[in-house]
N, C-alpha and C positions, 0 to 999 in steps of 0.2 A: 264310265258315266253315261247315263242316258241322255238323249237329245231333249231339249226343252222347246216349247212353243216360243216363237219370236214375238208374238203380240202381248201375251201376259201369261202368268202362271204362278204356281206355288212350288217352293223347294223346301223339303223337310229333311233334316239330317238327324238320324237316330244313332244312339250309342248301342253297345252290345246287348244291353238289357231291353232294347226297344223303346227307350225314353227319348223324347225330342230334346236335342241339344242345341239346335238352331233352326230357324225357319225364316223364309222371306217370301213375300207376295210381291212379285215384280210386274212392271208394266212397260211396254215399249216406249212410253213417254219419258222414261228415265234415260234414254240414249242421248248422246251428244246431239244438240239441236241442228247442227249443220250436216248431219249424215242424211242423205236422201234415201238410200236403199239400206235398210237395216238387216236385210236378209243375210244370215251367216255371221253377223257381228255379235260377239258375246258381250254381255254386261259383266263387268268385273268389280268386285268389292275393293274399295280403296284402302280402308283401314280395318283390320280384323278386331281391333279393340273398340271401335265405334259401333253405335247401334246398327244392327242388321237391317232393320226396316226403314232406316233413314235414307230417303231417295238421294240426298246429297253425298251419301257414302258409296255410290255406285257410278260407274262411268263406262262408256263404250271402250272396248279393247283397242289398242293402238294399231294403226295401219302397218307399221313396221314389223309387227309380229303376225300378220295375216288375220287380224281382227279376232284373235283368240289365243289363249295360252294353256290348252289342256295339259295337265300334269306338271306345269311349270309355274313359277311365280307370276302373278298377274302383272301385266304390263303397266297398269295404272296404280299399282300398289304403292302406298307410302306409309311410313310409320307415323303414328300420332304426331301432329305438328308440334307437339310439345308446348313449351312456354312461348307465348308471344309477349315480348317485353324487352327491356334493355338494362344493361348494367354498364355504367361509365365511371371513370375516375378523374379526379381533378385535385391538384394540378398534375402536370406530367412529371415534374421534378419536385421532390419533397426534401426539405432540409430541416430535420428535427433538432434545431439548436436553440429553440425558445426565444428567437428574436422577433417573433410576431409575423414573420413572412414565410408562408408555405411550410409551417411546422408539422402539418399532418395532411394525410390524404383523405379525401371524402369519396366514398364509394356510393354513388347514387344509383338507385334502382327505380324502375317503373314497370308495373305489370297491369294487365287489363282487368284483373279481378282479384278479390281477396283470397286468402287461404294458402299462400305460398310459404314454404319453410326454406330458410337459407343456411348454407354452410359456406363460410369464407375462410380460405387458407392462403397465407402468403408463402411463396416459394422463392428461394434464391435462384440465381442464374444457372446453377447446377441441378436444379429440380428438387432440392431438399426443402422440406417444410420448415419454416422458421417461426411461424406464428399461426395459431389457430384462432383467428379473430372472432368468428361466430360459429356456434354449433347449434343446429336445430332452432334457429331464431325465427319466430313467427314474424313474417314481413308484412308491412302495410301495403296498400296498393302502390303507394309512392313513398319513398323515404331514403335513408342513407345510413351507412356505417362509417366510422372513422378509424383510421390507422395512424398511430402516433410514430411510426417508423422504428418501433422497438421490437425485439424478438420475444419469444414465448416467456422468458424469465425477466422481461423488462430490461434486457441488456441492449447496448448499442450494437447495431448491425454494421457490417462492412459497407462501404460505399459501393454502389453498383446498380445493376438492373434487377428488379424483382417482378414476380408475376403474382397478380391478385387473381386467385381462382375461386369463382363463385359457383356453387351448385344450388339450384332451386328445384323444388318439387312440391306437388300438392297431393291431396288424398284421391284425386281422380286419376292419378298416374302420370300426369304431365310432369316432365322434367327437362332441364336444360343446364348446360354448363357455359360459363362465360370466362374468358381470359382477358385480363387487361395488364399491360406492362406499365411499370413506373420506375423512375430513377431515384435512388436514395443518394443524396449529396450532402456534403458538409462544407462550411466555409474554412478556408485556410486562415489560421490565426497568426 
């Protein structure tokens, strides 16, 4: 790789046919503000899926790698932050006996923007899926799903610990998985 000017410049990547596949016009002002001497400090792209020309997608290489990582993974690299949001369940113990107390679990979700699709699967303690609660459900910014404590064929499930596994994604490629545990209990009659 050639050396590049420290103060500013253009970098163009061409494919085998000579077509531009990526391009960035950088400036030394993109460096970390507390670096006094930028000489020999590389600018590194943070996320290869984020826009190339976005100044926020570039950062000075880390001190621990000698301020540069030629031919290695960038020291400041991070994968797309994914989904910023949360999925919680309530209550912690569900007793689906129709007595009006904790008969179902509520799976609450909250995302910063619209357009997420959710898959919710309930697993037993051995990791076997027992209920596909939601498949490709278009989620609101804030909302919930309910689980009645029953299996895929509306059968009673054994008392024990279950995992509520929620996967969300959007058309921008953001995705994340959430795992919540819950206890399924029954009253002794």
